[in-house]
C-alpha positions in Angstrom: 135.2 114.3 119.8 135.0 111.8 122.4 137.2 108.6 122.9 136.0 105.9 120.7 135.1 103.0 123.0 134.8 100.5 120.3 138.3 99.5 119.4 138.9 98.8 115.8 135.5 100.2 114.9 135.1 102.9 112.2 134.9 106.1 114.2 132.3 107.4 111.8 130.2 104.6 112.9 130.6 105.2 116.5 129.9 108.9 116.3 126.7 108.4 114.0 125.7 105.7 116.4 125.7 107.9 119.4 123.9 110.7 117.4 121.2 108.3 116.2 120.7 107.0 119.9 120.5 110.5 121.2 117.8 111.2 118.6 115.9 108.2 119.4 116.1 109.4 123.3 113.8 112.2 122.1 111.0 110.0 121.3 108.5 109.0 123.9 109.7 105.2 123.7 112.9 105.9 125.4 114.3 107.6 128.5 117.8 108.5 129.4 118.7 105.2 130.9 118.0 103.6 127.5 121.0 105.2 125.9 123.7 102.7 126.3 121.2 100.0 125.3 120.3 101.8 122.0 123.9 102.5 121.2 124.8 98.8 121.5 121.7 97.6 119.5 122.6 100.0 116.7 126.4 99.1 117.0 125.3 95.5 116.7 123.2 96.2 113.6 126.2 97.9 112.0 128.8 95.3 112.9 126.4 92.6 111.5 125.9 94.4 108.5 129.5 95.5 107.7 130.8 92.2 106.2 128.3 92.6 103.5 129.5 96.1 102.4 130.9 96.3 98.9 132.9 99.5 98.2 132.4 99.4 94.5 128.5 100.0 95.0 128.7 102.8 97.5 130.4 104.8 100.0 131.2 103.5 103.5 129.7 106.6 105.4 126.5 106.1 103.3 126.4 102.3 104.1 126.8 103.0 107.8 124.1 105.5 107.8 121.6 103.4 106.0 122.1 100.5 108.3 121.9 102.4 111.5 118.9 104.4 110.4 117.2 101.2 109.5 118.1 99.5 112.7 116.5 102.8 114.5 113.3 102.8 112.5 112.9 99.0 113.0 113.3 99.6 116.9 110.6 102.1 116.7 108.3 99.8 114.7 108.8 97.1 117.2 108.0 99.5 120.1 105.0 100.9 118.4 103.9 97.1 117.6 104.2 96.3 121.4 101.8 99.2 122.3 99.1 97.9 119.9 99.4 94.2 120.8 96.1 93.0 121.6 96.9 90.2 123.9 96.2 87.4 121.0 98.7 84.7 120.6 99.9 83.1 117.6 98.2 79.6 117.1 98.5 76.8 114.7 95.4 76.2 112.6 95.9 72.5 113.1 95.6 72.7 117.0 92.2 72.7 118.6 91.3 75.9 120.9 88.9 73.4 122.9 91.2 73.5 125.8 90.3 77.2 126.3 86.4 76.6 125.6 86.9 77.9 122.2 85.8 76.3 118.8 88.2 74.5 116.7 90.1 77.1 114.6 89.6 75.4 111.1 85.8 75.2 111.8 85.5 78.9 112.7 87.3 79.8 109.5 85.3 77.6 107.3 81.8 78.6 108.7 79.7 81.1 107.2 80.7 83.7 109.8 84.3 83.2 108.9 87.1 83.8 111.3 86.3 87.6 111.5 82.4 87.1 111.8 81.1 88.4 108.8 77.6 87.4 109.4 76.5 90.0 106.8 78.6 88.1 103.8 75.7 86.5 102.5 73.9 89.8 101.9 76.5 91.5 100.3 75.6 93.2 96.9 78.0 91.2 94.6 77.0 87.8 96.3 73.3 88.7 96.1 73.5 89.8 92.4 75.7 86.6 91.3 72.9 84.2 93.0 70.4 86.0 91.0 72.4 85.7 87.8 72.7 81.9 88.6 69.2 81.4 89.2 68.1 83.0 86.1 70.7 80.9 84.1 69.4 77.8 85.9 65.9 78.6 84.9 66.4 78.7 81.2 68.5 75.4 81.0 66.9 72.1 80.0 66.9 69.4 82.7 69.7 67.3 81.0 72.1 70.4 81.5 70.9 71.6 84.8 72.5 68.5 86.4 75.8 69.3 84.6 75.5 73.2 85.5 75.0 72.2 89.1 77.8 70.1 89.6 80.2 72.4 87.7 79.2 75.3 90.0 80.9 73.2 92.9 83.3 71.1 91.3 86.1 71.1 88.4 85.3 69.0 85.3 87.7 66.1 86.6 85.8 66.1 90.1 82.6 66.0 88.5 83.5 63.2 86.2 84.8 61.3 89.3 81.5 62.0 91.3 79.2 60.7 88.4 81.6 57.7 87.5 82.0 58.7 83.9 85.0 59.5 81.8 86.5 63.1 81.9 86.0 63.4 78.3 82.2 62.8 78.5 82.1 65.5 81.1 84.0 67.8 78.9 81.6 67.1 76.1 78.7 68.1 78.5 80.4 71.3 79.5 80.5 72.1 75.8 77.0 71.6 75.2 76.4 73.8 78.3 78.5 76.5 76.8 77.0 76.3 73.4 73.3 76.5 74.9 74.5 79.6 77.0 75.9 81.4 74.1 72.8 80.7 72.0 70.7 81.5 74.8 72.7 85.0 75.4 72.5 85.9 71.7 68.7 85.7 71.9 68.6 88.3 74.5 
């Protein structure tokens, strides 16, 4: 067994860190020059986690292995993520992208195409089917209930009442009439 270069550190932690570093060297992400850096990274993870170890909940060797294995897996995930990085940068939705010749982010998200450019969204089967159902319902409604129906498609009861300038209770009673009509009409089908 080699000499412990970390004075006062558990010898099992040192040996397991060295072992795991050698295992990571076999991956295509690292080369032999990275050995010491990997060891230090794994040892640092162990040293930071050790104060949280509770002997009543587990064995020290299990804790050491878990912490070192988790950090090794994190290191691999971080390297894989760097390989997949697309060059995109994180931006705030409140900032405008016009400096780079782009549209405002909020406007792009709220547009019909959306942030990812789903131009076929309006042609999706479920959306078309829902629109047809709404048209069928609207056609069978009397004129006084059509206005209520149209408003409640877009707004809550409270918002609709505010728009019309009527009390919320009045809007609620109109909604009850609308529901009653729709239930009766559904029973006739």
